[in-house]
C-alpha positions as CSV (number, residue, x, y, z in Angstrom):
1,M,120.4,109.6,175.2
2,R,117.4,110.2,173.0
3,H,115.3,107.2,173.7
4,N,111.6,107.4,172.6
5,K,112.1,111.0,171.3
6,K,111.2,110.7,167.7
7,F,109.7,114.1,166.9
8,N,111.6,117.0,165.5
9,H,112.4,119.6,168.2
10,L,112.9,122.3,165.5
11,S,115.7,124.0,167.6
12,R,113.1,125.4,170.0
13,K,112.1,124.8,173.7
14,K,108.8,123.0,174.3
15,A,106.8,126.1,175.0
16,H,108.1,127.9,171.9
17,R,107.5,124.8,169.8
18,D,104.0,124.3,171.0
19,A,103.2,128.0,170.3
20,L,104.7,127.7,166.8
21,L,102.7,124.6,165.9
22,S,99.5,126.0,167.4
23,N,99.8,129.2,165.4
24,M,100.6,127.3,162.2
25,T,97.6,125.0,162.8
26,I,95.3,128.0,163.2
27,A,96.7,129.5,159.9
28,L,96.2,126.2,158.1
29,I,92.6,125.9,159.3
30,L,91.7,129.5,158.4
31,R,93.7,129.8,155.1
32,K,93.6,126.1,154.0
33,R,97.2,126.4,152.7
34,I,100.4,127.8,154.1
35,F,104.0,128.0,152.9
36,T,106.7,126.9,155.2
37,T,109.9,124.8,155.5
38,L,109.7,121.1,155.0
39,A,110.7,120.3,158.6
40,K,108.0,122.5,160.1
41,A,105.4,121.1,157.7
42,K,106.2,117.6,158.8
43,A,106.0,118.5,162.4
44,L,102.8,120.4,161.8
45,R,101.2,117.4,160.1
46,V,101.8,115.2,163.2
47,F,100.4,118.0,165.4
48,A,97.4,119.1,163.3
49,E,95.9,115.8,162.0
50,P,94.7,114.5,165.4
51,I,93.2,117.9,166.1
52,I,91.4,117.9,162.7
53,N,90.3,114.3,163.4
54,R,88.5,115.5,166.6
55,A,86.2,117.7,164.5
56,K,84.4,114.6,163.0
57,E,82.4,114.3,166.2
58,D,81.0,117.7,167.3
59,T,80.7,117.4,171.1
60,N,81.3,119.9,173.8
61,A,84.3,117.8,175.0
62,N,85.9,117.8,171.6
63,R,85.4,121.5,171.2
64,Q,87.1,122.2,174.5
65,L,90.0,119.9,173.8
66,V,90.6,121.4,170.4
67,F,90.3,124.9,171.9
68,S,92.9,124.0,174.6
69,Y,95.4,123.3,171.8
70,L,94.5,126.2,169.5
71,Q,93.2,129.1,171.7
72,S,91.4,130.6,168.7
73,K,87.6,130.8,168.6
74,E,87.6,131.5,164.8
75,A,89.7,128.5,164.1
76,V,87.6,126.1,166.2
77,T,84.4,127.4,164.7
78,E,85.8,127.0,161.1
79,L,87.1,123.5,162.0
80,F,83.8,122.2,163.4
81,K,81.4,123.9,160.9
82,N,83.1,123.8,157.5
83,I,86.1,121.4,157.6
84,S,84.3,118.7,159.5
85,E,81.7,118.3,156.6
86,K,84.4,117.7,154.1
87,I,86.4,115.2,156.2
88,A,83.5,113.2,157.5
89,N,84.1,110.2,155.2
90,R,87.9,110.4,155.2
91,N,89.8,108.0,157.4
92,G,93.0,110.1,157.7
93,G,95.5,112.0,155.6
94,Y,93.8,115.4,155.9
95,T,96.9,117.3,154.8
96,R,99.1,117.3,151.8
97,I,102.7,118.5,151.6
98,L,104.1,119.6,148.2
99,K,107.7,120.6,148.0
100,T,108.5,123.9,146.2
101,G,112.3,124.0,146.1
102,N,114.9,125.7,148.2
103,R,114.8,129.1,149.8
104,L,117.3,131.6,148.4
105,G,118.6,132.9,151.7
106,D,119.6,129.8,153.6
107,N,118.9,127.0,151.0
108,A,116.2,125.5,153.3
109,Q,113.8,123.2,151.7
110,T,110.4,124.9,151.3
111,C,107.0,123.5,150.7
112,F,103.3,124.2,151.2
113,I,101.0,122.2,153.3
114,E,97.3,122.3,152.6
115,L,94.1,120.6,153.5
116,V,93.4,117.9,151.0
117,D,89.8,118.6,150.3
118,Y,90.3,122.3,149.8
119,N,92.6,122.3,146.7
120,E,90.2,123.8,144.1
121,A,92.8,123.7,141.3
122,L,93.2,119.9,141.6
123,L,89.5,119.4,142.1
124,K,88.6,121.4,139.1
125,S,91.3,119.8,136.8
126,G,90.1,116.3,137.9
127,K,86.5,117.1,136.9
128,A,87.7,118.6,133.6
129,E,89.7,115.5,132.7
130,K,86.7,113.3,133.3
131,K,84.4,115.4,131.1
132,G,86.9,115.7,128.3
133,G,86.4,113.4,125.3
134,K,87.6,115.7,122.6
135,T,90.9,115.2,121.0
136,R,93.1,117.8,119.4
137,R,93.8,117.6,115.7
138,S,96.3,119.5,113.8
139,R,95.1,122.2,111.4
140,K,97.5,121.4,108.7
141,S,95.7,118.3,107.5
142,S,92.3,120.0,107.5
143,A,93.4,123.2,105.8
144,P,94.6,121.9,102.4
145,K,91.4,119.8,102.0
146,T,89.2,122.9,102.2
147,E,91.5,125.0,100.0
148,E,91.9,122.4,97.2
149,P,88.2,122.1,96.2
150,A,87.9,126.0,96.2
151,A,91.0,126.2,93.9
152,E,89.5,123.7,91.5
153,Q,86.2,125.6,91.3
154,Q,87.9,128.9,90.6
155,A,90.1,127.4,87.8
156,P,87.2,126.3,85.5
157,A,85.4,129.6,86.0
158,A,88.5,131.5,84.8
159,E,88.6,129.5,81.5
């Protein structure tokens, strides 16, 4: 029976699953966005968000605990130096999953998982929308108005 076993086992033994999630978390911290299957991304979110939440308070105990999960000095340094500044006022939801369709080989659902505060494309487009006050106007209505007075001025000169 599967009582109280709600997480996805991902068809792996515990040691293999822990290594997979640890390596994916390191890649997510260093690259800010990774492409994977939807099942792995959902499992990664459950694994990574508590680790990212530890970075809010930079203590030796938190660094040791995060290092025990990740085993990567570069990832721990990046997490506690750069990422902790951006997530300081966020209460949770540090990652975003966006579906990208199905994979050609096995038709698995694919997606990318990214850190929310590091999506430059969405951040730039959000700022551009706030600044924009201009509206687009068609050129057809403005073009005849400028041509008609010029045509009238040339006609009397020809007579």
